[in-house]
C-alpha positions as CSV (number, residue, x, y, z in Angstrom):
1,M,-4.1,-15.8,22.7
2,D,-4.4,-16.0,18.9
3,L,-3.6,-13.1,16.5
4,T,-7.3,-12.4,15.7
5,H,-8.1,-12.0,19.4
6,K,-5.0,-9.8,19.9
7,V,-6.1,-7.5,17.0
8,R,-9.6,-7.1,18.5
9,S,-8.2,-6.5,22.0
10,F,-5.9,-3.9,20.6
11,F,-8.8,-1.9,19.0
12,V,-10.7,-2.2,22.3
13,E,-7.8,-0.6,24.1
14,H,-7.2,1.9,21.3
15,P,-10.8,2.5,20.3
16,A,-11.9,2.0,16.7
17,L,-15.1,0.4,15.3
18,E,-14.8,-2.9,13.6
19,V,-16.8,-3.0,10.4
20,E,-17.5,-5.4,7.6
21,T,-17.4,-4.4,3.9
22,P,-18.2,-6.4,0.7
23,S,-15.7,-8.8,-0.8
24,L,-17.3,-8.3,-4.2
25,S,-17.4,-4.9,-5.9
26,R,-19.0,-3.5,-9.0
27,A,-15.8,-1.5,-9.7
28,M,-12.2,-2.5,-9.7
29,G,-9.3,-0.2,-8.9
30,T,-7.0,1.4,-11.4
31,D,-3.6,0.5,-9.8
32,P,-1.4,-0.5,-12.8
33,H,0.6,-2.9,-10.6
34,L,-2.4,-5.0,-9.5
35,D,-4.4,-7.6,-11.4
36,Y,-8.0,-8.4,-10.3
37,L,-10.0,-11.6,-10.0
38,A,-13.3,-11.2,-11.7
39,T,-16.6,-13.0,-11.8
40,R,-20.2,-12.4,-13.0
41,S,-23.6,-12.5,-11.3
42,F,-26.5,-13.8,-13.4
43,V,-30.1,-13.0,-12.6
44,D,-31.9,-16.2,-11.5
45,G,-29.0,-18.3,-12.5
46,K,-29.6,-17.6,-16.2
47,T,-26.4,-17.5,-18.3
48,T,-28.0,-16.3,-21.5
49,D,-27.0,-12.7,-20.9
50,H,-23.6,-11.3,-20.1
51,G,-24.3,-11.0,-16.4
52,I,-23.1,-8.2,-14.0
53,P,-19.3,-8.1,-13.7
54,L,-18.1,-8.2,-10.1
55,Y,-14.5,-8.0,-8.8
56,L,-13.0,-9.6,-5.7
57,C,-11.5,-6.7,-3.7
58,T,-7.7,-6.3,-3.6
59,S,-8.3,-4.5,-0.3
60,P,-11.3,-3.1,1.5
61,E,-9.9,0.5,1.0
62,F,-12.5,2.1,-1.2
63,H,-15.4,0.7,0.8
64,L,-13.8,1.8,4.1
65,K,-13.3,5.3,2.8
66,R,-16.9,5.5,1.8
67,L,-17.8,4.8,5.5
68,L,-15.3,7.5,6.6
69,A,-17.1,10.0,4.3
70,A,-20.4,8.9,5.8
71,G,-19.1,10.0,9.2
72,W,-18.2,6.6,10.9
73,G,-15.0,7.9,12.4
74,D,-12.1,5.5,13.4
75,I,-12.7,2.2,11.7
76,W,-10.9,-1.1,11.1
77,Q,-11.5,-4.4,9.3
78,L,-9.8,-7.8,9.2
79,C,-10.8,-9.7,6.1
80,K,-9.7,-11.6,3.0
81,A,-8.2,-9.8,0.0
82,F,-7.6,-11.2,-3.5
83,R,-5.0,-10.4,-6.1
84,S,-4.6,-12.3,-9.4
85,G,-1.2,-13.5,-10.5
86,E,0.4,-13.2,-7.1
87,S,1.9,-16.5,-6.1
88,G,5.2,-17.3,-4.5
89,P,7.0,-17.6,-1.1
90,R,5.6,-14.3,0.1
91,H,2.5,-13.8,-2.0
92,N,-0.8,-15.7,-2.5
93,P,-3.9,-14.9,-4.6
94,E,-6.0,-15.0,-1.4
95,F,-4.6,-13.6,1.9
96,S,-5.7,-11.9,5.1
97,I,-5.4,-8.1,5.4
98,L,-5.9,-5.8,8.4
99,E,-6.8,-2.3,7.4
100,W,-7.7,0.7,9.6
101,Y,-8.2,4.5,9.5
102,R,-7.7,7.2,12.1
103,A,-9.7,10.4,11.5
104,G,-7.7,13.6,12.3
105,W,-4.3,11.8,12.5
106,D,-1.3,12.5,10.4
107,W,1.0,9.8,9.0
108,N,3.6,10.2,11.9
109,Q,0.9,9.3,14.5
110,L,-0.2,6.3,12.4
111,M,3.4,5.0,12.0
112,D,3.7,5.1,15.8
113,E,0.5,3.0,16.1
114,V,1.7,0.6,13.4
115,A,4.9,0.0,15.3
116,L,2.9,-0.5,18.5
117,I,0.3,-3.0,17.1
118,C,3.1,-5.0,15.4
119,A,5.0,-5.2,18.7
120,T,1.8,-6.2,20.5
121,L,0.9,-8.9,18.0
122,A,4.5,-10.3,18.1
123,E,4.6,-10.6,21.9
124,G,5.0,-14.2,22.9
125,L,5.8,-15.5,19.4
126,P,8.9,-17.7,19.5
127,S,10.7,-16.4,16.4
128,N,13.4,-14.0,15.3
129,G,10.8,-11.9,13.6
130,A,9.0,-11.5,16.9
131,N,12.2,-10.5,18.7
132,L,12.9,-7.9,16.1
133,A,9.3,-6.6,16.3
134,R,9.8,-5.8,19.9
135,K,12.6,-3.4,19.2
136,A,12.2,0.3,18.6
137,S,11.2,1.2,15.0
138,Q,13.5,3.3,12.7
139,R,12.7,5.5,9.7
140,I,14.5,6.2,6.5
141,T,13.4,8.3,3.5
142,W,13.2,6.9,0.0
143,R,16.0,9.1,-1.1
144,D,18.3,8.3,1.9
145,A,17.7,4.6,1.3
146,Y,19.2,4.9,-2.3
147,Q,22.1,6.9,-1.0
148,M,22.9,4.6,1.9
149,H,22.4,1.2,0.2
150,C,23.3,2.1,-3.5
151,G,25.4,5.2,-3.2
152,L,23.1,7.0,-5.6
153,N,21.1,10.3,-5.6
154,A,17.8,8.8,-6.6
155,T,16.3,12.1,-7.8
156,T,19.2,12.9,-10.3
157,C,21.0,9.6,-11.1
158,T,21.1,8.4,-14.7
159,V,20.5,5.0,-16.2
160,D,24.3,4.7,-16.7
161,E,25.0,5.5,-13.1
162,M,22.4,2.9,-11.9
163,Q,23.9,0.3,-14.2
164,G,27.3,1.1,-12.8
165,A,25.9,0.7,-9.3
166,S,24.4,-2.7,-10.1
167,I,27.8,-3.9,-11.3
168,R,29.5,-2.5,-8.1
169,L,26.8,-4.1,-5.9
170,G,27.0,-7.4,-7.6
171,V,23.5,-7.7,-8.9
172,P,22.7,-8.5,-12.6
173,S,22.4,-5.6,-14.9
174,L,19.2,-4.8,-16.8
175,Q,19.0,-4.5,-20.5
176,E,17.1,-1.7,-22.3
177,A,15.3,-0.6,-19.0
178,T,13.9,2.8,-18.3
179,R,15.0,5.0,-15.5
180,E,11.8,4.1,-13.5
181,E,12.4,0.4,-14.1
182,W,16.0,0.8,-12.8
183,L,14.8,2.5,-9.7
184,D,12.3,-0.2,-9.0
185,Y,14.8,-2.9,-9.7
186,L,17.4,-1.5,-7.3
187,M,14.7,-1.1,-4.6
188,V,13.6,-4.7,-4.9
189,S,17.0,-6.3,-5.4
190,V,19.3,-4.2,-3.3
191,I,17.4,-1.9,-0.8
192,E,14.4,-3.9,0.4
193,P,16.5,-7.0,1.5
194,K,18.5,-4.6,3.8
195,L,15.5,-2.9,5.5
196,G,14.3,-3.9,8.9
197,K,17.4,-5.9,9.8
198,S,17.8,-4.4,13.3
199,G,14.1,-3.9,14.0
200,P,11.0,-2.5,12.3
201,E,12.0,0.1,9.7
202,F,9.7,2.5,7.9
203,L,10.5,3.6,4.4
204,T,9.0,7.1,3.9
205,H,8.8,10.1,1.6
206,Y,8.1,8.2,-1.6
207,P,8.3,10.3,-4.8
208,A,4.9,11.8,-5.9
209,S,4.9,9.4,-8.9
210,Q,4.4,6.6,-6.4
211,A,1.9,8.5,-4.2
212,A,-1.1,6.2,-5.1
213,L,-3.8,7.6,-2.7
214,A,-1.5,9.7,-0.4
215,Q,-1.2,13.4,0.0
216,T,1.8,15.0,-1.7
217,E,4.0,18.1,-1.1
218,T,7.1,19.8,-2.4
219,D,10.2,20.3,-0.2
220,A,12.7,23.2,-0.3
221,T,14.9,21.3,-2.9
222,G,11.9,21.0,-5.3
223,F,11.4,17.3,-4.7
224,H,7.7,16.4,-5.0
225,W,7.1,13.7,-2.4
226,A,4.2,11.7,-0.9
227,R,3.1,11.1,2.7
228,R,3.3,7.4,2.1
229,F,5.1,4.8,4.2
230,E,5.9,1.1,4.2
231,M,7.2,-0.9,7.1
232,Y,9.8,-3.6,6.7
233,L,11.0,-6.3,9.0
234,D,14.0,-8.5,8.1
235,G,13.7,-7.4,4.5
236,I,9.9,-8.1,4.2
237,E,7.3,-5.4,3.6
238,L,4.5,-5.7,6.1
239,C,2.4,-2.7,5.5
240,N,1.6,0.2,3.2
241,G,0.1,3.4,4.7
242,Y,-0.8,7.0,3.7
243,Q,-1.9,10.3,5.0
244,E,-4.9,10.1,2.8
245,L,-5.7,12.2,-0.2
246,V,-9.2,13.6,0.3
247,D,-9.4,15.7,-2.9
248,A,-11.8,14.1,-5.4
249,V,-10.5,16.1,-8.4
250,E,-6.9,15.2,-7.8
251,Q,-7.9,11.6,-7.1
252,S,-9.8,11.4,-10.4
253,H,-6.7,12.8,-12.2
254,R,-4.5,10.1,-10.6
255,F,-7.0,7.5,-11.8
256,E,-6.6,8.8,-15.3
257,V,-2.9,8.5,-15.1
258,D,-3.2,4.9,-13.8
259,L,-5.5,4.0,-16.6
260,A,-3.0,5.3,-19.2
261,M,-0.3,3.2,-17.6
262,R,-2.6,0.1,-17.6
263,K,-3.3,0.7,-21.3
264,A,0.4,0.9,-22.0
265,L,1.0,-2.4,-20.1
266,G,-1.8,-4.1,-22.1
267,K,-4.0,-4.6,-19.0
268,R,-7.8,-4.3,-18.9
269,I,-9.2,-0.8,-18.5
270,P,-11.8,-0.6,-15.9
271,D,-14.4,2.1,-15.3
272,M,-13.5,4.5,-12.5
273,D,-15.1,3.8,-9.1
274,T,-17.6,6.6,-9.2
275,R,-19.0,5.7,-5.8
276,F,-15.6,6.2,-4.2
277,L,-15.1,9.5,-6.0
278,S,-18.5,10.6,-5.0
279,A,-17.7,9.9,-1.3
280,L,-14.5,12.0,-1.6
281,D,-16.6,14.8,-3.2
282,H,-19.1,14.5,-0.4
283,G,-16.3,15.1,2.0
284,M,-13.9,12.6,3.6
285,P,-12.4,13.8,6.8
286,A,-8.6,14.4,7.1
287,C,-7.2,11.0,8.1
288,S,-4.5,8.5,7.8
289,G,-4.9,4.8,7.0
290,V,-2.8,1.6,6.6
291,A,-3.1,-2.0,5.4
292,V,-1.1,-4.8,7.0
293,G,-0.9,-8.0,4.9
């Protein structure tokens, strides 16, 4: 049985409606870490005007959430996604993505289902990855990962302390990097390669600055964190999921922050996706969603 058939069988056994959303969108996202492939549509093939700008979707997320706001309930889609500038052993400008949403679920319920579907898809595959995927999943918070693998308190450590950790851990040191750049660097170079070595492992409780489209809250220590998770297997990130933000005002504010970051990075500044924001304002149900690349 091929993977596509396994996916459809899974959502028959765990009911959700398969949908199809556009690959082209009039609006692009604001994520400062993604670049978009763009094209233009010309009326009657005429190229004398500037045409209508269209963007190939980096994921079906915004379109799927508009369906959620319209009352479609549990939905899923398997489609192509496109991201400019992503090319390498683990990335490609065009790739397949599985994305689904569960109305009324929290992120813990969704993590359990992610582990289940990955184990289901891996069944019968003759590879070490498949063997790992059949093992029970583990969870580690973002802060605990830095403590365990870098010996650092990620919420308080200084640039000097992170530089010292890089020397101690045997990875090249950065020059003139900010605190956030150091945290990202240690995550990619030290922590991520160690995640999921003994089975699927979820990295959870990201700082609110990395919340993207997830709900956030503050714990007893004052740490502002996000209900966001990623799952790793043998050092490779397989998915990114959230307990979804459904507040249109907060989402609009986050888009503004993203646009400021894009401007600082010298990237194009898109208009906000007003259709998506209108869907949130109309009322998207409490839900959790995830994308598996």
